[in-house]
N, C-alpha and C positions, 0 to 999 in steps of 0.2 A: 662872619664877613672878613674880608682881607683887612690886615692891620692898617694899611695906608689910606683907607677910605675916610672921608670926612665925617661920615656917620659914626664910625668907630671912634674917631678923635673926639667927637662930641660926647660920647658916652664915658670915655676913660680919662678925660682931661678937664681940669677946672678952668683952663685958659680959654679966652674967646677964640672961636674959629670963624674965619671969614667964609661965608657960605656962597656957593655959586648959584647961578640962576637955576641950574638943574636941581640943586638941593632945595631951593625954595619951592619949585614946582612939585618936588616929591613930598614936601611937607603939606602942600595944598591938597594933593590927592594921594594920600598914602595907599600903599598896596595892601589889600586884604587877601592874603593867600588862600583863606578858607573858601571864599566865594569866587576866586579867580578861575580862569580857564586852566591854570596849573592844577587846581584841585579837580574841578569838573564844572560843566555848565549847569546853570539853573534856569528854570523857566521864570518868567516875570511873576513877581508876587509870591514866590516860594518862600516859606517861612522856616523851613528846616533843611539846611544844606546837607546833602548826602556826600560824604567825603569819598574821594576816589582811593582805590588801593594803591595807585601810583600817587605821589611823585616818586620817580626813581631815585633812591638815595645813592650816594657814592658807594660802590661796592667795597671800596677800601676803608670806609669808615666803620669802625667797630663800636658797638653800643655796650660792650661789657656783658651782654647776655650770655648765659651758659650755652654750650653747644655739645652735641653728641660727639663722643670720641671718634666714632666711625659709623659708617652706614649700617653695618650689621647690628650694632648695638641698638640703633633706632628701629630697624625692622623687627628685631626681637621684642622690643618694647611694645610696638603696635600689635604684634602677634600675641604677646602675652596678655595685653589688655582685651583684645577682641575675642581670643579663644579662652573661654572660661568654663565654668561648671555647666552652663546651658548646652554646650556642645556635647557633653557626656550624658546628661540626664534629661534634657529636654528634646533635642533633635531626634534621638531614636524613638522616643515616645510618640512624637508627632508623625514620624515616618510610619510606625506601626498602625497608628490610629487612622491615618488619612490615606490609606491605599498602598502602603509599602513602597515599591519602586516607583509607582505612579506619582507619589508625592514629590519626588525629586524634580519632576518636570515643572510644576508651578513654582517650586522653590528657586530653581535655577533661572527661570524666566524673570521672576521678581528680583533676584539678585542683580540681573542685568539692567532692569528698568529703574529700580530705586536704590539698590544696595551700592553698587560700584559708583554710579554718578554722584550720590550724596556723600559717600565716603571721600571721593575725589574732591568734592566741593569743600568739605571741612578741612582736609589736608592743605588745600591751596590757600584758603584765607588765613589759616594759622601760620603757614610758612611765609606768606607775603607780608602780613602785618606784624608778625613776630610778637604776638600778645596772646594772653589767655582768653577764655571765652567771653568774659565781660568786656575786655578792651577791644576785642575784634568787632563785636556787634555795636559797641558804642561808636566805633570809628566808621563802620560801613553805613549805619543809619541810626543816629542817636535816639530817635523816638522808639526804636525797637531794642534799645540797650537792655531791656528787661530779659531778653533771651538769655544772656550770659548769667544773670542772677538766677533765673529759673533753672538753668543747667546746674549751677552750683548747688542749689537747694536739693535737686533730685539726686545729685551725687552724694550729698549728705545723707539723705534718707536711705538710699541703696547701701551706702557704706556701713550704716549702722547695723543692718540685719545681715548683710553679706558676710561680714567678719564673724558673725555668730556661727554661720555655716562652717567657716574655717575652724572656729573653736570646736565644733562638733567633730570635725575631721581630726583635729589634734587629739581629742579624747580617744577616739577609736584607734588612732595611730599608736598611742602608748598602750592601749589595751590589747593590741595585736601581738605583743612580745610575750606570749605564753601559749602553751600547748596542753590540752586543746584550747581552741579559741573560746572565750567566755560566753559567746552567743551560739555555741555549737549544740548545746543541750539545755533542756529546761532544768531549772534548779529544783532540788528536792527539799521539802520541808517535813519535819517530824511532828507527828501528832501522837504523843505518848510513845508507844512502841512501834507505831506504824510510820512508814516513810512514804509520803505521797508527793506527786508532782504539783507544783504551784498551780492552782486552778486557772488563774489568768493566763499562764503560759500554755497550759494544756488546751485551752479554748482557742488560742491563736497559733503561735509558733515560737520557737526559741529565739530567733532573730527579731521577731516583732516584739516579743516581751522585753528583750534586752534594750531595744530602742526606746520603747515608750516608758518602761518602768525603771530599768537600771540607769539609762542615760538621762532621759528627760524628767523622769518621775512625774509624769504629766498629770494635771488635774482633769476633771471631767467636763468643765466648762470654762469659758473665758472669764466669767465673773469671779471664779475662785482663783485668785492669784497664787495661793499656796506658799508664798515666800520665796526667797532666793534659793536656787539650786547651786550649792557651793562648788560642786565639781565643774559645772558649766561656767560658773563665774571665773574660776581659775583658768579654765581653758580659753575663755574670752580675753582675759588679761594677757595670756601668753600670745594670743593672736594679734592683739594691738601692739604689743612690744615688738613682734616680728615686723609688722607693717611700718611702725615708727622707725625702726632701724633701717629698713629698706629705703625709706623716702627722706630721711633726715638731712641728707646732703644734696637733695634734689636729684637731677638726672645723673650726677657724678656717682651717687651710690646706687640709685635704682637701676641705672644702665648695667652695672656690674651684676646685680642680682638677677637681671633678666637672662643673662647667659645660662644660668642654671634653671631658673623657674620656668623659662619658656621652652627649653630643650628637653628637660628631664621628662615631662609628661609624654613626649613622643617616644622616648625610650621605653617607658612603661607600657604605653599602648601597643607598641610593636611586640613586646614580650608577651603581653596578654593575648594578642592576636595569634601568635605562634602557638602559645600554650593552649589557647581556646580551640584552635583548629584540630588539635590532637585529642580533644575530649569527645567522648561518645555523645552524639546528638547535636554537635556544633553545626554540622551541615544542615540539619533540620531547621535550626534557628535562623541561619542565614538565608536559606531558601524561603522560609516563611516571611522573612523581613522584606526580601526584594521581589517577591511574587507580586506583580502589579495588579491592582484592582482599578482598571481604567475608568470605571463608572464614577469613582470618587472624584475624578478631576472635574466633573461637571458641577460639583457642590460648591457654593460660594464660601461656606465655612472653611473649606480646605485652603482656598486662596487667601482668606483673611488670616488664618493661622500661619500660612507660609510667609505672608508679608510681615507679620509681627515678628516671626523668628528671624527673618533677614534683618529686620530693623534693629533688633536687640543683639544679634550675634556680632555685628560690626561695631557696636558701642556708639551708634549715632546719637547725637544730642547730649551726651554726658559731659562734653567738654574735654575729656581726656585725649581724644584724637587731635583736637585743635591745640591743646597744651603741648603734647609731644611734638607735633609738627612745627610749633613756634620756635623750637630750638634748632631747627635745620638752617642750612645755608639757603639763600633765596633762589639759587639756581638749581637746587636739588630737583630731580625728576620725580615729583610727587604723583604724576600720572602712573608711572611704573609702580610706585609704592602702593597706590590704591588698588591696582589690579592684582599685584602680587599678594598682598595681605588678604584680599577678598578670596582669592583662589585657595590660599593656604587655609583660611577659615573653613571654606566649603569642604576641602579634602579632609581636614581634621574631623569635621562632623561625620563624613562617610566612614572614616577609619574608626571613630568611636562607636558608630552604629554597628559596624562589623564585629567589634570586640564585644559590645553589649549583647548582641543577639547570638553570638557564638557561645557565650557563657550562659545566657538565658535558655538557649537550646539544650545545653547540657543539663541545666537545672530542671527544665521541663521533662527530660527523659528520666532523670532521677525521681522526680515527683510522680511521674506516670508509672514507673516500675513499683514505687512504694504503694501507689493506689491499687495496682494489680494484685500485689501480695496481700494487702489488707482485705480486699474484696474476695480473693480466692479463699482466704481463711473463713470468711463468712459463709461462702458456698459450701465448703467442707463441713462446717458446723450444721448447715441445713440438711446436708446429705446424711450426716450421722444421726440426726434427730428425726429423719423421715419427712421433714418439711418439703424437701425436693426429692424427686426420684432420680436414681442414677442413670436411668434411661435418657434423661435430658442432656447428659454429658457426652459429647462426641467421643468415640472410642480412641482416637489418636491423641487426645489431650492428656498430658502428664502434669500433675499438679506440682511435682518437684522441680520441673523446668517449664514453667508457664510463661509463654511469650505474650506480648501485647495483642498480637493477632489471634492467638488461641483464646485469650480472655474475651476479646471482642466477639468472636464466634459464639462462645458459650453464653455470653451476656445476651446476645441477640436471640438465641434459642429460648432461654429462660423467659425473656421478656415477651416473646410471642406466645408461649404455652401458658404462662402464668399472668396473662394480661390483666385479669381482674384483681389479683392480689399482689401484683408485682411491686407496687409502691410500698407495701408493708415490709418487704425484704430489705430495703435500705441499701441497695446495690448502686454503685456509681459506674458510669459508662467508661471512665478512664481513657479518654480520648486525648492523644498528644496535642492535637490542634487546639483543644480548649485551654490547655496549659500555656501554649504559645500566645493565645489571644488575650491573656490577662495583661492588660496594658498597665505599666507602672512607670511613673515619672518622679522627678525631683528626689526628695529625701527618701521616698519609698523605694526608689531604684537603688540609690547609693547605700543606704544604711539598713535595708531589709532584704530586697531581692538579691543584690549582688553579694552581700555578705553571706547570705544563706548558700549561694552557689559556691563561694570560696571555701566553705566548711567541708565540701566534698572533694576539694583539690588535694592531691598529695602535697605535703609541705605547706599546708594552708596558712600558717602564720607568716611565712615569707611573702606570699602573694597578698595577704591582707596588709602587711606593712607597706609593700610597694604601691598598692591601690590607694591607700589613704594618704601616703606621702605625695602621690600624684595629685590627689584632690587638693591638698594643701598648697602645692605649687601652682595649680591652675587658679585657685582662689587668690593666691598672693599676687600673681601677675595682673589679675583684674583689679585687685584692690590698689595696687601701685598706680594704675591708670586712673582709678576713681579719685584717689588722694591727690594726684597731680592735677586733675580737673578742679579740685577745690583750692589747692595752695597756689597754683600758678596765677590765677586772676588776682588773688589777694596780694601776692608778692609784686605783681605788676602795678597795683594801685597804691600800695603802701610800702614804705621803707621799713621792712621788718626782717630780722635775721631768720632765714629759712629754718634753722635748727629750732629756734624758739617757737616759731609758728607750728611746725610739725608736732612738737611735743605737746603744745597746748591743744591742738586739734585732736590728737590721739587721746589725751586725758579726758577732754569733754566728750568725745565719742564713746569712750569706755563707760563713763558715768551714765550717759543716755542709753547705752546698750544694755544696762542692767534690766531694762524693761523686758528684754528678750531671754534673759536667763532666769526669770522666775519659773516656777513649775508650769505656769500657763504660757510661757514665752513662745512656744512653738505656734500658738494661735496668732500671736502678734507678728511673727515672721511671715505667716501666710497673709495676713492683712496688708502688711507693707509691700509684700511681693505683688499682690493683686492690684493695689490702688496707688502706691506712691510714685510709680514710674511710668506705667503704660500710657495713659491718656496725656499727662503733662509732657512727656518726651515727644510724643507724636506731634503735639501742637508746637513744641519748640522747633522741631526739625522742619515742619512746613513753613514756619516763619523765617527760619534761616534760608530756606529755598526761595521764598518770596522776596526777602530783602536783597538777595544777590541777583536773582534772575529778573525781577520786575521793578524793583526800586532802584537798585544800582545799575542794572542793565546787563542782559546776557551778552550782548555783543561787546560791550565795554569790558566785561569780565573775561571774555574769550581773548580779547586783545591783551589784557594784563597777563593772562596765562602765557600767551605767545612771547611777550617780553621777558617773562620770568623763566620759562622753560627752553626758549630758543626754537620752539616749533609750535605750530597751530594745532590744538586738540581737535579730534574728530568732530564733524558736524553733529554726530550722534549725541554728544553731550549738550549741544545747544538745544536740541529739541527735548531731550530728557529734562534738563533743568527748567526749561521755559514752560513746557506743557505737560509732559507725561508724569514726571515725579510729583508735581503738585496735585494733579488729578488723582493719582493713586493714593496719596496721603489723605486727601479730603475724603475719599471713599473709606479709607481705613479708620479715620476718626468717626465718621458716621456709623460704621459697623460696630466700632467699639462702644459708642454711646448706646446704640440699640441693644447690644448684648448686655450691657450693665443694667439697662432698664428692664429687659425681659427676665434675665436670670436673677433669682433671689440672692441677696448678699448674705453669705454665711461661711461656715468653716466646718471641717470634719473633726468632731470631738471624739476622743477616745473613751469608750465605756468599759471600765475595768471589769465589771461583773459579767459582761458578755465577751470580752476579749476581742472587740472589733470597733470600727469607726462608724459613727452616725452623723449625718449632716444636721447642723443646727444653724438657725438664723442668728445673725448678730443682734444682741440687745440694743436698745436705742442709743446708749452712750457709745458703744463700739461702732455702730453704724455712723454716728456723727463724727467719730474719730477718723473713720475710713474716708469719708467724703472731705473732711478737713485736710487730709493729706493732699488730695487733688487740688483743693482750693489754694492752700498755702503754697504749693509748688508753682501754680500758675499766677498767683497774685502779683508778682513783680512785673508781669507783662503789661497789664493796664495801668498800674501805678506809675511806672517809669514813663509810659507813653503820655499819660495826662500831665505829669510833672514837667516833662520837657516840652510838650505842646504849649503849655502856658508859662514856660521859662521859669518854673519854680526851682529847678536844679540845673546845673551846667550840663552841657552836652558831652562832657568828657573829652573835648577836642584838644585840651591842653595836656593830655596824658599820653601823647604819642611816645614811642620808644625814642631813645636818645639819637639813634642813627637817623630816624625819620626827621627829627627836628634839625639835626646838623645838615642832612642832605637838602632839606627844604630851604634852610637859611643860605646854604651855599648857592643854590639855584637863584634865590632872590638877589643875593649880592652880585652874582654874575650879570643878572638882568639890569641891576642898577648901574654897574660900570659900563655896560654896553649902551644904556640910554644916555649916560653922561657924554660918552664919545660921540654918539649920534647927534646930540644936541649941539656940541661944540662944532661939529661939521655941518650944522644947519640941516640936519635930517630929522624927520619925525620919529620920536621914540618908539612909536608903535611898529616901526619897520625893523626894529631889532629882532634878531632871530630868537626863537623860543629856546629857553634854557633846557627844555626837555630834549632827550635824544630823539632824533627823527625816527619815526616808526613807519613801517609800511602800512598803508591803510588796510584795515580789516574789512573784508568784503562781506562778512557774514557767510553763513553756509550756502555755498552755491551762488553767492552774489557776484555781480559784474560791475557795479558802480561803487566808486569810493564814497565813504561816509563823510559828510560835512558837519562842521560844528554849528550848532544852533544855540545861541546863548543870549539872553536878554533881548530877544527880538532881532538879532543880527545873524547873518549867515555868511561865514567866511571860512575859506579853506585854511587849515593850519598844519604845522608840522606834526601835530598829533590829532589827526582827523577823526579819530574815533571818539573824542570827548564831546558828547552832546548832552542835551538836557535829559532829565529822567523821562519826560513825556515822550521823547523821541523813541524810547525803547518800548513803549506800551502799544 
């Protein structure tokens, strides 16, 4: 308040102050800004005031909150968070599985319907309120303040196992500095005077053996923990040290890291694309990838998986998007940011898909040629022993230069003539399409299929170093966003040095992460990936959507955006937030629950004696643990709602940022001075102009009439006509 007001004199002086009639009246009816029209209108009898994203604070007032050094740093941070390992090893798999090029249609449609609108929504609320996920949703609607806590808990669960994957990449990165690569050939073991290939490797492959035995040293079941894997434990420690150093100074340190961690993966992807296109069979892989199977578009499963991928590709619900945007200036064009980052994410997925299938096309050709050679040797053996007649072999076929087409012709003739006994010959068809159809995702793509392809590259150690360094940077960018989603709400709520908080979080996370570096740790990574984030995050995001679009009010939120951005967002967003996005999310939640109920809960266990994976159901204790992850992540939602509904805990309204409190107090003091002057001049205080800046009335999408304020049973036009009761929006 201004220093010369009598209210201020009362607070800072022990001497008696002669009070005016206006002072006495103000004491009789003190102003409650939380429930006033400055905050927002409430319907009669409402018990839980919903706070507005306005009041407009003084733009010159600084709250001491850290800020991005420049716009590029911020965009790179959002790109680094949203573009992660899923773009490289999940999107290509879904594309291959769900119709190739046809899958891009439902993905792009759902990106427009739920991806960009909800990403824009999270950017806008974070930038306007300048708080982390907990503070934002406490302020928008206190009863749903559990949204922020659930986001924080999901970030914690995901961060625990996500950094383990970075640890695996670090191990492979250091193993790549040798020639030949250690996973290029099966190891040899000596049995007396004989040297034989390790049976487990012979039954699988060199890269598969290196992954499961040399790297993970995996057990055969989740019940057998097997003790700690010390190589992976050290790799995990290095990963957490890297993350801690990147986030220890907040956005001042993480912003600098993003210049490299966000841009370097694109350099590697372009290098791999150029190199991949020069490989034999690369065009076969890309053509197979983008050949559309249009009938797949009619399958509901394809749309469900596309919606899930859009949802997680942009990092919705984690709190990282809100946390990063909270360090922006309030007039930043977050609509442009949302569109730009979403498009970059989509283009990156396409680029990664091109790279993956160029390389896998090359690998498929290598494996197909190997298959032809091995089966040609079998046929020669049968010819020499008289099992097959030489008359079955077409005269133009030369075994020393046997092509895939020649083998296919010979295979067809033998199969036709020897129809009854063909199965006993043990010949494989060696069809290139079959190799290309072997869908691989996740760790199977990165640590088995891709590594096997790179062993056939010239200068393979160089490409291996580049690939795993790219994975480390992709993972680090996502982990920085995840950690920011955890630390920002805590720093907003408590006065803690960010350096101490980051170090403590990293130490606790490393200790909890030891669960994943046991010999059975890979099974727990799969469990957390399947259960800890999917359903809880979908519920979190639909509640975010409902709290803004239906409780706070879509029209009111659109007006706030117009005040913040300087222009009115398209009416498209009005309908998406209010109707389409919630409907799509409800369908996604129902589909997810049905899938969990239908499909048995389990994991792929590695069977050493067979050199292959077999599906196993979770034992009761593991199943209880999996469902506990979902319950624990969602538990804050009902707890906070009930506690605040019955006033068991405060609504968090006293934890606004400093600039909001200063701006609000300035508005109130201006109103008090104007009321005093009006009273002295014998005018009704209610005639005083609103301290809020005059806004052009928001007409709604395509509307023609001004909105009027309805509050406590009254209907009056105001300088801020969009402020109405929550019920007026429903």
